C-alpha beads as a LAMMPS data file, in Angstrom:
LAMMPS data file: protein, C-alpha beads

198 atoms
197 bonds

1 atom types
1 bond types

-500.0 500.0 xlo xhi
-500.0 500.0 ylo yhi
-500.0 500.0 zlo zhi

Masses

1 110.0

Atoms # bond

1 1 1 435.502 -144.605 -92.154
2 1 1 436.751 -146.350 -95.274
3 1 1 439.719 -144.246 -96.370
4 1 1 439.935 -145.095 -100.062
5 1 1 436.159 -145.047 -100.525
6 1 1 436.132 -141.457 -99.187
7 1 1 439.098 -140.524 -101.389
8 1 1 437.276 -141.802 -104.464
9 1 1 434.385 -139.422 -103.648
10 1 1 436.919 -136.559 -103.735
11 1 1 438.170 -137.622 -107.173
12 1 1 441.242 -139.621 -106.241
13 1 1 442.040 -142.408 -108.714
14 1 1 444.002 -145.212 -107.064
15 1 1 447.054 -146.693 -108.757
16 1 1 447.022 -150.090 -107.104
17 1 1 445.847 -153.131 -109.063
18 1 1 443.525 -153.992 -106.181
19 1 1 440.025 -152.562 -105.806
20 1 1 439.094 -149.722 -103.481
21 1 1 437.388 -152.195 -101.152
22 1 1 440.469 -154.427 -101.052
23 1 1 442.748 -151.442 -100.348
24 1 1 440.545 -150.402 -97.432
25 1 1 440.717 -153.920 -96.014
26 1 1 444.521 -154.259 -96.227
27 1 1 446.475 -153.988 -92.948
28 1 1 447.993 -150.556 -92.290
29 1 1 451.514 -151.953 -92.598
30 1 1 451.046 -153.784 -95.928
31 1 1 453.488 -152.646 -98.635
32 1 1 450.707 -152.072 -101.174
33 1 1 448.715 -149.855 -98.818
34 1 1 451.792 -147.924 -97.674
35 1 1 452.808 -147.111 -101.268
36 1 1 449.222 -146.092 -102.200
37 1 1 448.953 -143.827 -99.152
38 1 1 452.235 -142.134 -100.129
39 1 1 450.641 -141.337 -103.511
40 1 1 447.548 -140.013 -101.732
41 1 1 449.674 -137.627 -99.639
42 1 1 451.331 -136.395 -102.828
43 1 1 447.881 -135.965 -104.453
44 1 1 446.715 -133.782 -101.543
45 1 1 449.898 -131.718 -101.819
46 1 1 449.639 -131.178 -105.584
47 1 1 445.862 -130.848 -106.008
48 1 1 444.918 -128.994 -102.818
49 1 1 448.232 -127.485 -101.640
50 1 1 447.959 -129.400 -98.365
51 1 1 451.433 -130.304 -97.157
52 1 1 451.651 -132.928 -94.445
53 1 1 454.198 -135.087 -92.702
54 1 1 454.507 -137.593 -89.880
55 1 1 456.596 -136.366 -86.964
56 1 1 458.401 -138.762 -84.578
57 1 1 458.970 -137.883 -80.936
58 1 1 459.874 -139.555 -77.667
59 1 1 457.444 -140.066 -74.807
60 1 1 459.862 -141.045 -72.077
61 1 1 461.668 -143.891 -73.812
62 1 1 458.783 -144.768 -76.123
63 1 1 458.867 -143.561 -79.742
64 1 1 455.496 -142.093 -80.773
65 1 1 454.231 -140.168 -83.795
66 1 1 452.007 -137.230 -84.554
67 1 1 451.143 -135.537 -87.829
68 1 1 451.351 -131.982 -89.111
69 1 1 449.234 -130.471 -91.898
70 1 1 449.850 -127.066 -93.443
71 1 1 446.707 -125.598 -95.002
72 1 1 445.088 -122.305 -96.065
73 1 1 442.490 -121.143 -93.539
74 1 1 439.282 -119.199 -94.323
75 1 1 441.151 -115.900 -94.002
76 1 1 443.453 -117.016 -96.813
77 1 1 446.432 -117.428 -94.462
78 1 1 448.717 -120.440 -94.078
79 1 1 447.927 -122.386 -90.912
80 1 1 449.164 -125.521 -89.144
81 1 1 447.137 -128.399 -87.713
82 1 1 448.920 -130.842 -85.419
83 1 1 447.329 -134.206 -84.692
84 1 1 448.702 -135.597 -81.456
85 1 1 448.054 -138.857 -79.671
86 1 1 450.570 -140.456 -77.358
87 1 1 449.693 -143.909 -78.648
88 1 1 450.069 -143.471 -82.439
89 1 1 452.325 -145.838 -84.328
90 1 1 453.705 -144.437 -87.600
91 1 1 451.005 -146.187 -89.645
92 1 1 448.207 -144.993 -87.337
93 1 1 449.489 -141.416 -87.476
94 1 1 449.556 -141.576 -91.281
95 1 1 445.993 -142.923 -91.404
96 1 1 444.746 -140.218 -89.022
97 1 1 446.581 -137.610 -91.101
98 1 1 444.824 -138.820 -94.267
99 1 1 441.422 -138.783 -92.545
100 1 1 442.053 -135.225 -91.347
101 1 1 443.061 -134.193 -94.895
102 1 1 439.750 -135.582 -96.181
103 1 1 437.893 -133.635 -93.484
104 1 1 439.708 -130.401 -94.411
105 1 1 438.853 -130.841 -98.102
106 1 1 435.185 -131.482 -97.323
107 1 1 435.111 -128.267 -95.273
108 1 1 436.973 -126.400 -98.022
109 1 1 434.467 -127.560 -100.646
110 1 1 431.669 -126.041 -98.559
111 1 1 433.643 -122.815 -98.164
112 1 1 433.511 -120.502 -101.171
113 1 1 436.316 -118.077 -101.983
114 1 1 434.937 -114.639 -102.851
115 1 1 436.534 -111.675 -104.624
116 1 1 434.897 -108.263 -104.810
117 1 1 436.080 -106.053 -107.672
118 1 1 435.427 -102.333 -108.049
119 1 1 435.181 -101.155 -111.669
120 1 1 435.420 -97.557 -112.876
121 1 1 438.195 -94.980 -112.523
122 1 1 436.171 -92.575 -110.371
123 1 1 434.905 -95.336 -108.093
124 1 1 438.385 -96.789 -107.582
125 1 1 439.736 -93.300 -106.761
126 1 1 436.900 -92.776 -104.257
127 1 1 437.745 -96.097 -102.645
128 1 1 441.447 -95.217 -102.316
129 1 1 440.536 -91.837 -100.835
130 1 1 438.346 -93.505 -98.215
131 1 1 435.078 -92.158 -99.636
132 1 1 431.884 -94.182 -99.520
133 1 1 430.395 -95.384 -102.787
134 1 1 426.758 -94.534 -103.471
135 1 1 424.107 -97.253 -103.613
136 1 1 424.031 -96.937 -107.418
137 1 1 427.821 -97.299 -107.593
138 1 1 427.718 -100.307 -105.278
139 1 1 425.163 -102.067 -107.478
140 1 1 426.710 -101.079 -110.843
141 1 1 430.464 -100.800 -110.210
142 1 1 431.088 -103.497 -107.592
143 1 1 430.964 -107.105 -108.764
144 1 1 431.379 -110.201 -106.633
145 1 1 432.924 -113.406 -107.987
146 1 1 432.755 -116.765 -106.229
147 1 1 435.241 -119.634 -106.597
148 1 1 435.368 -123.167 -105.250
149 1 1 439.120 -123.162 -104.601
150 1 1 441.750 -120.682 -103.526
151 1 1 443.753 -121.607 -106.652
152 1 1 440.850 -120.494 -108.900
153 1 1 440.502 -117.261 -106.937
154 1 1 444.245 -116.587 -107.215
155 1 1 444.258 -117.259 -110.973
156 1 1 441.332 -114.853 -111.450
157 1 1 443.101 -112.111 -109.470
158 1 1 446.303 -112.672 -111.461
159 1 1 444.311 -112.300 -114.696
160 1 1 442.791 -109.045 -113.450
161 1 1 446.214 -107.656 -112.563
162 1 1 447.548 -108.562 -116.007
163 1 1 444.793 -106.484 -117.632
164 1 1 445.275 -103.374 -115.446
165 1 1 446.175 -100.272 -117.410
166 1 1 444.752 -101.486 -120.704
167 1 1 441.663 -99.696 -121.962
168 1 1 440.585 -102.499 -124.286
169 1 1 441.287 -106.182 -124.167
170 1 1 440.324 -109.064 -126.423
171 1 1 440.233 -112.762 -125.632
172 1 1 440.519 -114.376 -129.070
173 1 1 439.112 -117.737 -128.022
174 1 1 435.893 -115.987 -126.966
175 1 1 435.610 -114.253 -130.334
176 1 1 435.093 -116.428 -133.354
177 1 1 433.597 -116.306 -136.802
178 1 1 430.738 -118.517 -137.809
179 1 1 429.588 -119.087 -141.355
180 1 1 425.806 -119.094 -141.604
181 1 1 424.253 -120.512 -144.770
182 1 1 420.623 -119.506 -145.311
183 1 1 418.848 -119.881 -148.682
184 1 1 422.212 -120.449 -150.401
185 1 1 423.389 -117.024 -149.197
186 1 1 426.553 -117.179 -147.127
187 1 1 426.653 -114.744 -144.240
188 1 1 429.617 -114.263 -141.947
189 1 1 428.534 -113.795 -138.353
190 1 1 431.110 -112.455 -135.923
191 1 1 430.540 -113.223 -132.289
192 1 1 431.865 -110.850 -129.680
193 1 1 431.525 -111.853 -126.008
194 1 1 428.729 -114.257 -126.934
195 1 1 426.723 -111.633 -128.895
196 1 1 426.397 -111.781 -132.668
197 1 1 427.382 -108.620 -134.545
198 1 1 424.726 -107.499 -137.006

Bonds

1 1 1 2
2 1 2 3
3 1 3 4
4 1 4 5
5 1 5 6
6 1 6 7
7 1 7 8
8 1 8 9
9 1 9 10
10 1 10 11
11 1 11 12
12 1 12 13
13 1 13 14
14 1 14 15
15 1 15 16
16 1 16 17
17 1 17 18
18 1 18 19
19 1 19 20
20 1 20 21
21 1 21 22
22 1 22 23
23 1 23 24
24 1 24 25
25 1 25 26
26 1 26 27
27 1 27 28
28 1 28 29
29 1 29 30
30 1 30 31
31 1 31 32
32 1 32 33
33 1 33 34
34 1 34 35
35 1 35 36
36 1 36 37
37 1 37 38
38 1 38 39
39 1 39 40
40 1 40 41
41 1 41 42
42 1 42 43
43 1 43 44
44 1 44 45
45 1 45 46
46 1 46 47
47 1 47 48
48 1 48 49
49 1 49 50
50 1 50 51
51 1 51 52
52 1 52 53
53 1 53 54
54 1 54 55
55 1 55 56
56 1 56 57
57 1 57 58
58 1 58 59
59 1 59 60
60 1 60 61
61 1 61 62
62 1 62 63
63 1 63 64
64 1 64 65
65 1 65 66
66 1 66 67
67 1 67 68
68 1 68 69
69 1 69 70
70 1 70 71
71 1 71 72
72 1 72 73
73 1 73 74
74 1 74 75
75 1 75 76
76 1 76 77
77 1 77 78
78 1 78 79
79 1 79 80
80 1 80 81
81 1 81 82
82 1 82 83
83 1 83 84
84 1 84 85
85 1 85 86
86 1 86 87
87 1 87 88
88 1 88 89
89 1 89 90
90 1 90 91
91 1 91 92
92 1 92 93
93 1 93 94
94 1 94 95
95 1 95 96
96 1 96 97
97 1 97 98
98 1 98 99
99 1 99 100
100 1 100 101
101 1 101 102
102 1 102 103
103 1 103 104
104 1 104 105
105 1 105 106
106 1 106 107
107 1 107 108
108 1 108 109
109 1 109 110
110 1 110 111
111 1 111 112
112 1 112 113
113 1 113 114
114 1 114 115
115 1 115 116
116 1 116 117
117 1 117 118
118 1 118 119
119 1 119 120
120 1 120 121
121 1 121 122
122 1 122 123
123 1 123 124
124 1 124 125
125 1 125 126
126 1 126 127
127 1 127 128
128 1 128 129
129 1 129 130
130 1 130 131
131 1 131 132
132 1 132 133
133 1 133 134
134 1 134 135
135 1 135 136
136 1 136 137
137 1 137 138
138 1 138 139
139 1 139 140
140 1 140 141
141 1 141 142
142 1 142 143
143 1 143 144
144 1 144 145
145 1 145 146
146 1 146 147
147 1 147 148
148 1 148 149
149 1 149 150
150 1 150 151
151 1 151 152
152 1 152 153
153 1 153 154
154 1 154 155
155 1 155 156
156 1 156 157
157 1 157 158
158 1 158 159
159 1 159 160
160 1 160 161
161 1 161 162
162 1 162 163
163 1 163 164
164 1 164 165
165 1 165 166
166 1 166 167
167 1 167 168
168 1 168 169
169 1 169 170
170 1 170 171
171 1 171 172
172 1 172 173
173 1 173 174
174 1 174 175
175 1 175 176
176 1 176 177
177 1 177 178
178 1 178 179
179 1 179 180
180 1 180 181
181 1 181 182
182 1 182 183
183 1 183 184
184 1 184 185
185 1 185 186
186 1 186 187
187 1 187 188
188 1 188 189
189 1 189 190
190 1 190 191
191 1 191 192
192 1 192 193
193 1 193 194
194 1 194 195
195 1 195 196
196 1 196 197
197 1 197 198
């Protein structure tokens, strides 16, 4: 697998003056490739919250390396993947780590993060009291939202918590005024949640 070609598909923009193809063809121990791969590891950490590191150990008297990746599993919990091979050099362990990070992101992109929200005071109280919601309540009061990343899901939940306790809210950027000019008559149209007020 061509490492940098796969990274480009995920949206990574390389910093090196060389092309993607040239980067992929460089030896693992070349200074240019090593510095670019360090930036890639940082990109995974900042963009996808995937922390990783190369871990040295001794196999008898031989120094070998493995890699560790911390990630969020499908249950939303922090998990650890350890890539072990008794023959890895440092550079090989780093390459295998990067390939595993790509694999995890591809799986994550297929996995959607879902939040179910119950709306309505009575329905929320029923839920807390362990009562079952009716079919009508399930279809009207329970909404499901789907997100591509855990970060988007978390931001949505944070926004919901910020609005708890308020009866009315307004998002000014979703409400705007538009001037409509028809037959030289100027009419102010106010939009509220995408619907024009009469």
